[in-house]
C-alpha positions in Angstrom: 126.4 78.4 88.4 127.4 78.2 92.0 124.8 77.2 94.6 124.1 79.8 97.2 123.0 79.0 100.6 120.1 81.2 101.9 120.8 82.2 105.5 118.5 83.5 108.2 118.3 87.1 107.6 118.7 87.1 103.9 116.1 89.3 102.2 115.7 91.4 105.4 116.4 95.1 105.6 120.0 94.7 106.7 120.8 91.9 104.4 123.2 92.0 101.4 120.8 89.6 99.5 117.9 91.6 98.1 117.5 93.8 101.2 113.8 94.5 102.1 112.3 91.7 99.9 110.9 89.8 102.8 109.1 93.0 104.2 107.8 93.6 100.6 106.2 90.1 100.6 104.8 90.6 104.0 103.2 93.9 103.2 101.8 92.7 99.9 100.3 89.8 101.8 98.6 92.2 104.2 97.0 94.1 101.3 95.8 90.9 99.8 94.3 89.9 103.3 92.3 93.3 103.4 91.2 92.8 99.8 90.0 89.3 100.7 88.0 90.7 103.6 86.4 93.3 101.4 85.3 90.5 99.1 84.0 88.5 102.0 81.8 91.5 103.1 80.6 92.1 99.5 82.3 95.4 99.4 81.2 96.7 102.8 84.0 98.5 104.5 82.6 97.8 107.9 84.1 94.4 108.9 82.5 92.1 111.5 85.0 93.0 114.3 84.4 96.7 113.9 87.3 97.6 111.8 86.9 99.9 108.8 88.4 98.1 105.9 88.8 101.4 103.9 91.0 102.7 106.6 92.9 99.5 107.0 93.5 99.3 103.2 94.8 102.9 103.1 97.2 102.1 105.9 98.4 98.9 104.2 98.9 100.5 100.8 101.1 103.1 102.6 103.1 100.2 104.1 103.3 98.4 100.7 104.5 101.5 98.8 107.1 102.2 101.5 108.4 98.6 101.2 108.4 98.9 97.4 110.4 102.2 97.6 112.9 100.6 100.0 113.4 97.5 97.7 113.7 99.8 94.6 116.4 102.1 96.4 118.5 99.5 98.2 118.5 97.0 95.3 119.4 99.7 92.9 116.4 99.1 90.7 115.7 101.5 87.8 113.1 103.7 89.4 112.5 105.7 86.2 111.8 102.5 84.2 109.5 101.3 87.0 107.6 104.7 87.1 107.3 104.6 83.3 105.8 101.0 83.4 103.5 102.1 86.1 102.2 105.1 84.1 101.7 102.8 80.9 99.8 100.2 83.1 97.7 102.8 84.6 96.6 104.2 81.2 95.8 100.6 80.1 93.7 99.9 83.2 91.8 103.1 82.7 91.1 102.2 79.1 89.9 98.8 80.2 87.6 100.3 82.8 86.1 102.6 80.1 85.7 99.8 77.6 83.9 97.5 80.1 81.5 100.1 81.5 78.0 100.0 80.1 
């Protein structure tokens, strides 16, 4: 296997090396940050600095989904297979929720 040198700009939107991947990681991190703030407030959407975490999470989910769609499209991933897997997982998650509820 030939070693490949990663250059500045790789994984960015205009890159030939997994375009958009760096933005996907950034957006995923922002979703995690908001989730951590929710956990820190015990689930209260009103954050100490006055921001509404529910609104922030809504925006960040939109950003994350856009980044995911970009990576899927420009890296020629199988969108149908991804959607199928998503639907299967959603059913499983809903089953877990129902099973765990008292």
